[in-house]
C-alpha positions, 0 to 999 in steps of 0.5 A, a space after each residue: 676903721 670904716 666898714 667898706 660894706 654897710 648892711 641894713 636888715 629890713 626883715 624880709 630884705 637886706 639893703 647893702 651899701 658900698 661904702 668907700 665914698 672917698 674912692 667913689 666906692 672903687 673895689 679893693 680886695 677887702 671890699 670884695 670879700 666884704 660884699 660877697 660875705 654880706 650877700 651870702 649872709 643875707 641869702 643864708 638868713 633867708 632874705 627874699 630880696 637884696 637892694 644894692 647901692 652906693 654911699 656918697 656921690 657915686 655908685 661904684 667906680 670899678 676897680 681901685 687902680 691904685 691896687 693894680 698899678 704896674 709901677 708899684 710892683 715887680 711885674 705886671 699884675 695878673 688881672 685874669 686872676 683878679 677877675 677869676 678871684 673876685 669879679 666872676 664869683 661875684 657875678 655868679 653869686 648874684 645870678 644864682 640867688 633864688 630871689 631878686 636883686 635890685 640895684 639903685 645906681 646913685 651917680 656914676 657907675 664906671 667899669 666893673 661898677 657899671 657891669 656889677 649893676 647890670 648883673 643885678 635883676 632890676 636896675 634903677 638909677 638917678 637921673 644924674 647917674 651915668 654908666 661908663 664902660 671905662 675899660 678902653 681908657 686904660 687898655 682893658 676889656 669889659 669884665 664883670 660880665 660886661 662883654 656878655 650883658 651889653 650885647 645881650 641887652 643892647 645888641 652888638 652895635 651899641 655894645 661895641 659903641 659903648 665899650 670901644 669909645 668909653 662914652 658915658 651913657 646917661 641914666 634916662 638913655 640907658 632906660 630908653 635903650 633897655 639897659 636898665 629898668 627905670 630912671 628916677 629923679 635923684 631925690 626919689 631914687 632910694 624911696 622908689 628902690 626901697 619900695 620895690 625891694 619891699 614889694 618883691 620881698 613880700 611877694 611870691 618869691 619862690 615864683 619870682 626866683 624861678 622867673 629870674 632863673 628861667 629868663 637867665 637860662 633862655 640866653 643859651 637855651 633852644 625854644 624846645 629846651 626852654 619850654 621844658 624848663 618852663 614846664 618844670 618850673 610851673 610844676 614847682 610853682 603849682 605845688 607851692 604854698 604861695 600859689 595856693 595862697 595867691 589863688 585863694 586870695 584872688 577868689 576871696 577878693 583879698 590881699 595875698 600873704 605870701 611866704 616865699 614857699 
């Protein structure tokens, strides 16, 4: 049986690949469990970055609707339970990690697949990639954090436009709008993504993780609360071995060797 999730350990970072290419890497229950287990295993093994991508010609087409077809069950599926059991915990897990998660979108990212990408910290995409909020095509709402990330990243007008029409957003426009970090020629995507993952994983990942957490907290914090959070995070960073190494390397005019501690 083909594994629905592939993992490749690069030492300081882990590459995780969605691997149902015949279904455009659409999620079934097994792939949900396998992806969460792979992320947790990387975290528990001390990874300092994760790169998430897809196999074949697309990143992820979202939920495999064949597994949620009302005509094949005695009654309507409980999609709220699907969100609470699978998608919400996955987004919370990615956002809670104390290191960066990079997503390389190699083709179509639709529905929950698009919003899984947006839950990651840095999103790169091949120029042929498209982000599609396809929920409206089947009478659903953007889940997997989409109803939160879209307006926070793009504003209400663009968020509603994408969600209500389901129009594809090309990768370069997504980058121009600030929805993702960068778009690259398709042939360069994975090389650029792997280089970025390696760079971050070998950087001061304690500080990078706190940077991630403080920026995420700002969405619901007051300025006063955020200033306090910054002070607490700076205290932690200032006491770290990475800060001491960074200052020493700067003063000695050499490359730093960070440990993520």
